[in-house]
C-alpha positions in Angstrom: 114.1 133.0 39.2 113.7 129.8 41.2 111.7 129.8 44.4 114.0 128.6 47.2 112.9 125.3 48.6 111.5 125.4 52.1 112.8 122.5 54.0 110.1 121.0 56.1 110.6 121.3 59.9 111.7 118.0 61.5 109.3 117.0 64.1 111.0 116.5 67.4 109.9 113.6 69.5 107.8 114.7 72.5 107.4 112.6 75.6 103.7 111.7 75.9 101.9 112.6 79.1 101.5 110.3 82.1 98.0 109.6 81.2 98.9 108.4 77.6 101.9 106.3 78.9 99.6 104.7 81.6 96.8 104.0 79.0 99.2 102.6 76.7 100.3 100.2 79.6 96.7 99.3 80.2 96.4 98.4 76.6 99.6 96.4 76.7 98.6 94.5 79.9 95.2 93.8 78.2 97.1 92.1 75.3 99.1 90.1 77.8 96.0 88.6 79.3 95.6 86.8 76.0 99.2 85.4 76.2 100.0 84.8 79.9 98.5 81.8 81.6 95.9 82.7 84.2 96.3 81.4 87.7 95.5 82.1 91.3 96.9 81.8 94.9 94.9 80.6 97.9 94.4 83.4 100.4 93.8 83.6 104.2 90.8 85.2 105.9 92.4 88.6 105.7 92.8 88.3 101.9 96.6 87.8 102.1 98.2 85.5 99.5 99.5 82.1 100.9 102.9 81.3 99.4 103.4 78.1 97.4 99.6 77.6 96.7 99.5 78.8 93.1 97.4 76.9 90.6 96.2 77.5 87.0 92.6 78.7 86.4 90.5 79.3 83.3 91.6 82.2 81.4 89.7 85.6 81.1 91.3 87.8 78.4 90.4 91.4 78.5 88.9 93.2 75.5 88.3 96.7 74.4 85.3 97.2 76.8 87.6 96.1 79.7 90.3 98.4 78.8 88.1 101.5 78.8 86.3 100.4 81.9 89.6 99.9 83.6 90.1 103.6 84.7 86.5 103.7 85.9 86.9 100.6 88.0 90.2 102.1 89.1 88.4 104.8 90.8 85.4 103.1 92.2 86.6 99.6 92.5 85.0 96.2 91.5 85.1 92.6 92.9 88.7 92.1 92.3 90.3 95.4 93.0 89.8 98.2 95.6 89.1 101.6 94.0 91.2 104.7 94.4 88.2 107.0 95.4 89.6 107.4 99.0 93.0 108.4 98.1 91.7 110.6 95.1 89.4 112.4 97.4 92.1 113.0 99.9 94.4 114.5 97.2 91.5 116.9 96.2 90.9 118.0 99.7 94.6 118.4 100.6 94.9 120.5 97.3 92.0 122.7 98.6 93.7 123.1 101.9 96.9 124.2 100.2 94.9 126.5 98.0 93.5 128.2 101.1 96.8 128.5 102.8 98.5 129.9 99.7 95.7 132.5 99.4 97.1 133.9 102.7 100.6 134.2 101.4 101.7 132.8 104.7 104.3 130.2 103.1 105.7 132.8 100.6 106.1 135.6 103.3 107.3 133.0 105.9 110.2 132.2 103.7 110.7 135.9 102.9 110.8 136.7 106.6 113.5 134.0 107.2 115.6 135.4 104.2 115.3 139.0 105.6 116.1 138.0 109.2 119.4 136.3 108.1 120.4 139.1 105.8 124.2 139.4 106.3 124.4 135.9 107.6 123.2 134.2 104.4 125.4 131.1 104.7 123.4 130.1 107.7 120.4 130.2 105.4 121.6 127.2 103.5 120.9 124.5 106.1 117.8 126.3 107.6 116.1 126.8 104.2 117.1 123.2 103.0 115.5 121.8 106.0 112.3 123.8 105.7 112.0 122.8 101.9 112.8 119.1 102.8 110.1 119.1 105.5 107.7 120.4 102.8 108.8 117.7 100.3 108.7 114.9 103.0 105.3 115.8 104.4 103.2 116.9 101.3 105.5 116.6 98.2 106.4 120.2 97.9 107.6 120.5 94.3 105.7 123.0 92.0 105.2 125.4 94.8 108.9 126.0 95.1 109.0 127.8 91.8 107.8 131.1 93.5 111.0 131.1 95.8 113.7 131.1 93.0 113.3 134.8 92.1 113.4 135.7 95.8 116.6 133.6 96.7 118.7 133.9 93.6 119.5 137.6 93.9 120.3 137.2 97.7 122.7 134.3 96.9 124.5 136.2 94.1 124.5 139.6 96.1 126.4 138.0 99.0 129.0 136.3 96.9 127.6 133.0 96.0 125.9 132.2 92.7 122.5 131.4 91.1 123.3 127.6 91.2 123.7 127.7 95.1 120.1 129.3 95.3 118.7 126.6 92.8 120.5 123.8 94.9 119.1 125.0 98.1 115.5 124.9 97.0 115.5 122.0 94.4 117.8 119.8 96.4 116.2 120.4 99.7 112.7 119.8 98.4 113.5 116.7 96.4 115.6 115.2 99.3 112.3 115.6 101.2 110.5 113.6 98.6 113.2 111.0 98.4 112.7 110.3 102.1 109.0 111.0 102.3 107.6 110.4 105.6 103.8 111.1 105.1 103.8 112.5 101.6 100.1 111.6 100.5 101.1 111.5 96.8 103.8 108.9 97.3 103.6 107.3 100.8 99.9 107.6 100.9 99.0 106.2 97.4 101.6 103.4 97.9 100.4 102.4 101.4 96.8 102.4 100.3 97.6 100.2 97.4 99.2 97.6 99.8 96.5 98.1 102.4 98.9 99.4 105.1 99.0 102.5 107.4 101.1 105.4 106.1 102.6 105.3 109.7 104.1 101.9 109.1 107.8 102.5 108.3 107.7 106.1 109.5 110.7 106.0 111.7 113.1 104.3 109.2 112.1 107.0 106.6 112.7 109.7 109.1 116.2 108.3 109.7 116.7 108.3 105.9 115.6 111.8 105.7 118.1 112.9 108.3 121.0 110.9 106.7 120.3 112.2 103.1 119.6 115.6 104.1 122.8 116.2 106.2 124.7 114.7 103.3 123.1 117.3 100.8 123.4 120.2 103.2 127.1 119.4 103.4 127.4 119.1 99.6 125.8 122.5 98.9 127.4 124.2 101.8 130.9 123.2 100.8 130.2 124.4 97.3 128.9 127.7 98.4 131.9 128.2 100.6 134.3 127.5 97.6 132.5 130.0 95.4 132.5 132.6 98.3 136.4 132.3 98.6 137.0 132.1 94.8 134.1 133.1 92.4 136.0 131.4 89.5 135.1 128.1 91.2 131.5 128.7 90.3 130.0 126.1 87.9 128.4 129.1 86.2 131.2 131.6 86.5 131.0 132.4 82.7 127.7 134.1 83.2 128.5 135.7 86.4 128.4 139.3 85.1 125.2 138.5 83.2 123.8 137.3 86.4 124.8 140.4 88.3 123.1 142.5 85.7 120.0 140.2 85.4 119.3 139.9 89.1 119.1 142.6 91.7 119.4 142.1 95.5 116.7 144.8 96.0 114.2 142.4 94.5 114.6 140.0 97.4 113.8 142.7 99.9 110.3 143.2 98.5 107.2 142.1 100.6 106.1 143.3 103.9 106.4 141.7 107.3 104.4 138.9 108.3 101.1 139.7 110.0 99.7 138.1 113.1 97.1 136.3 111.0 99.7 134.8 108.7 101.7 133.6 111.6 98.5 131.9 113.0 98.0 130.2 109.6 101.6 129.0 109.5 101.1 127.5 113.1 98.0 125.8 111.9 99.7 124.6 108.7 102.4 122.9 110.9 99.8 121.6 113.3 97.8 119.9 110.7 100.7 117.7 109.4 101.7 117.1 113.0 98.2 115.8 113.8 98.2 113.7 110.6 101.5 112.1 111.5 100.2 111.4 115.1 97.0 110.1 113.9 98.6 107.7 111.4 101.3 106.0 113.6 99.9 102.7 114.9 100.8 103.4 118.5 99.3 100.2 120.1 101.1 98.0 117.5 104.4 99.6 118.5 103.7 99.1 122.1 100.7 97.3 123.5 100.7 99.7 126.4 100.3 102.9 124.3 96.7 103.0 124.4 96.3 106.7 125.5 94.4 107.9 122.4 91.9 104.8 122.6 91.3 105.8 126.2 91.0 109.4 125.7 88.6 109.0 122.7 86.4 106.5 124.7 86.4 109.1 127.7 85.4 111.8 125.5 82.8 110.0 123.7 81.3 109.0 127.1 80.9 112.5 128.4 77.1 113.6 128.4 76.4 116.1 125.8 80.0 116.8 124.9 80.3 113.3 123.5 77.3 113.8 121.3 78.5 117.3 120.1 82.0 115.8 119.2 80.4 112.7 117.7 79.8 109.3 118.7 81.9 107.7 115.9 85.2 109.3 116.6 88.2 107.1 115.5 91.1 107.3 118.0 94.4 108.7 116.8 96.7 105.8 115.7 93.9 104.1 113.9 93.3 106.9 111.3 93.3 106.1 107.7 92.4 108.2 104.5 88.9 109.1 105.6 90.1 110.5 108.9 93.0 112.5 107.5 90.8 113.8 104.6 88.4 115.1 107.3 91.3 116.6 109.1 92.4 118.7 106.2 88.8 119.7 105.5 88.4 120.8 109.1 91.7 122.8 109.1 90.8 124.5 105.9 87.8 126.0 107.7 89.8 126.8 110.7 92.4 128.7 108.6 89.5 130.6 107.0 88.3 131.8 110.4 91.8 132.5 111.7 92.8 134.6 108.7 89.3 136.2 108.6 88.9 135.3 105.0 85.6 136.0 103.3 83.4 133.0 102.5 83.5 133.8 98.8 87.4 134.0 98.8 87.6 130.8 100.8 85.4 128.8 98.4 87.3 130.2 95.4 90.7 129.3 97.0 89.7 125.8 98.0 88.1 125.1 94.8 91.0 126.5 93.0 93.4 124.4 95.1 91.3 121.3 94.3 91.5 122.2 90.6 95.2 122.1 90.6 95.4 118.7 92.1 92.6 117.3 89.8 95.2 115.9 87.5 96.9 114.1 90.3 93.7 112.6 91.6 92.6 111.3 88.1 96.0 109.7 87.3 95.8 107.6 90.5 92.6 106.1 89.1 94.1 105.6 85.5 97.2 104.0 87.1 95.0 101.7 89.2 93.2 100.5 86.0 96.4 98.6 85.3 95.9 96.6 88.4 92.1 96.2 87.4 93.1 94.7 84.0 95.6 92.3 85.5 93.4 91.2 88.2 90.3 90.7 86.1 92.5 89.1 83.4 93.7 86.6 86.3 97.4 87.2 85.4 98.3 89.1 88.6 99.0 85.9 90.6 100.8 84.3 87.6 103.2 87.3 87.6 103.7 86.8 91.3 104.2 83.2 90.9 107.0 83.9 88.4 108.5 86.3 91.0 108.1 83.8 93.6 110.0 81.3 91.7 112.8 83.9 90.6 113.2 85.0 94.3 114.1 81.7 95.5 117.4 81.9 97.4 117.4 85.8 96.9 118.4 87.6 100.2 116.2 90.5 101.5 119.0 93.0 100.9 119.5 91.9 97.3 115.9 92.0 96.5 115.3 95.5 97.9 118.4 96.9 96.2 117.1 95.4 92.9 113.6 96.8 93.6 115.4 100.4 94.2 117.3 100.0 90.9 114.1 98.9 89.1 112.2 102.1 90.3 114.9 104.4 88.7 114.1 103.9 85.0 110.3 103.4 86.0 110.5 107.0 87.6 111.8 108.3 84.2 109.0 106.5 82.4 106.1 107.6 84.8 107.4 110.9 86.5 104.3 111.0 88.6 104.8 109.6 92.0 101.2 108.8 92.6 100.8 107.2 89.2 103.9 105.2 89.6 102.8 103.8 92.9 99.4 102.8 91.7 100.7 101.1 88.6 103.4 98.9 90.2 103.0 98.6 94.0 100.3 96.0 93.7 102.9 93.7 92.1 106.1 94.6 93.7 104.7 94.7 97.3 103.6 91.1 97.2 106.9 90.0 95.6 108.5 91.6 98.6 106.6 89.4 100.9 108.0 86.3 99.1 111.5 87.6 99.7 110.7 88.3 103.3 110.7 92.2 102.9 108.1 94.1 104.6 105.8 96.3 102.5 106.8 99.6 104.0 110.6 98.9 103.0 109.3 98.4 99.4 107.5 101.8 99.7 110.7 103.4 101.0 112.7 102.0 97.9 110.1 103.3 95.5 110.1 106.7 97.1 113.9 106.9 97.3 114.2 106.1 93.5 111.5 108.6 92.5 113.1 111.4 94.6 116.4 110.5 93.1 115.3 110.8 89.6 113.3 114.0 90.3 116.7 115.8 91.1 117.8 115.5 87.3 115.0 114.4 85.0 114.4 116.8 82.1 110.9 115.6 82.0 110.2 117.4 85.3 108.7 120.9 85.1 110.1 121.7 88.4 113.7 121.0 87.4 113.4 122.7 84.1 111.5 125.6 85.4 114.1 126.3 88.1 117.0 126.2 85.8 115.1 128.3 83.3 114.5 131.0 86.0 118.3 130.8 86.9 119.3 130.7 83.2 121.3 127.5 83.9 121.9 124.9 81.3 120.8 121.4 82.5 124.0 119.9 81.4 125.8 122.3 83.9 123.4 121.1 86.5 124.1 117.5 85.7 127.7 118.1 85.8 127.5 119.8 89.3 125.1 117.3 91.0 126.8 114.0 89.6 128.8 113.3 92.7 125.9 114.0 95.0 123.7 111.6 92.9 126.4 108.9 93.3 126.7 109.6 97.2 122.7 109.5 97.6 122.5 106.2 95.4 125.2 104.5 97.6 124.0 105.7 100.8 120.3 104.8 100.1 121.2 101.3 98.7 123.1 100.6 101.9 120.4 101.9 104.1 117.7 99.9 102.2 119.9 96.7 102.5 120.4 97.0 106.2 116.7 97.9 106.7 115.4 94.9 104.7 117.2 92.6 107.0 116.2 94.2 110.3 
């Protein structure tokens, strides 16, 4: 009797992590420093590149030592490149803040309270919840946190005559549209702005307008689909599994959870207030209008009050001039305030804060690793050469054409590097200055990068958020792609037109 041959299992290709991809890029760039001619531009007193002043310099090819030092210098900085320590620390502290807020269950129970309030009027929930999730995505990059809401919302949507796909669309499209039009998202807007050394508040109003336009379009798309399914269940994209979904999900599950407590309401108020203060602090008011000096005057007045000024601190920075140090302090302070308002035990607070920081440690480190690419390019003296090539290639190219090409460029890059912070750190140092050569403001380049990243994150199979949501709802990704295809086209066209117009204003 012959022993049957056991066929060896075929190894399926698995996409490497963002860390590996970024480190491979560092190695590739180091090799390029041996090939690409070294060069440099003249700079003004502020360190800005002066166009048409490029000249060749002595080469400085990077070796193995330099490759492994790159992530280190990417964090702490060196003579050629500013380190990412300020943005990494901010990411860790905002992670701690979210950890403390999540410990109170205020966000979860807040959404649950909204769902219960609109029971019997569930169609109204579509715009309300999509706006809430979009605000979360736009302000702090809400993504993985949404996973907890799918089991809550899916039974409700199925129970009132919609389907599981409607629930997924409300949460996933809502949050990712927020990321697409990030206003002050620290992991996208923050990292990119810090790389270009501009305020997060610069370009805030155009991004807010883009958020409104894309969100209205998305709400219409989801609402229209839900209405069709409500009238005729056979129109559902997942109609074949409708009976299974009815058996699998129970509306009663969505009713679990108690009423929000007064402490939780206080935490939610502080949560919203924190982001409002961050936005107000980051907007450069005096540069918008030279007469808008209220915060400078108020800060000077407070600092001058005897005793009170000393208690508050003599080195207070007026709102409007805030940067990463100030907003990091804000989230640290508000974490402590949340602890007292919720009457959280000190041990629970420390555990929640450190736990939240731990969840964001990977994001903080990836920023440094990605910044290592810029370190190798700068130390290898090829950054200015690449910019020079870009300057030559951009001759005669209009602002609108450049920004649309930039938007399209960031779409495949977002697939390659799904981390928004990693993508910004890896590329913004090159694309931003290229935008200056084309006459495009750095804030517009940031808007294009964010729009592409958010667009891709609606469909990419490399996203744990997308795949996790579809797994909970038992929806095949091909079904999701087919359903969202038209919306993706609408968003691409609308965003391209918006960016084209914005670039020339």
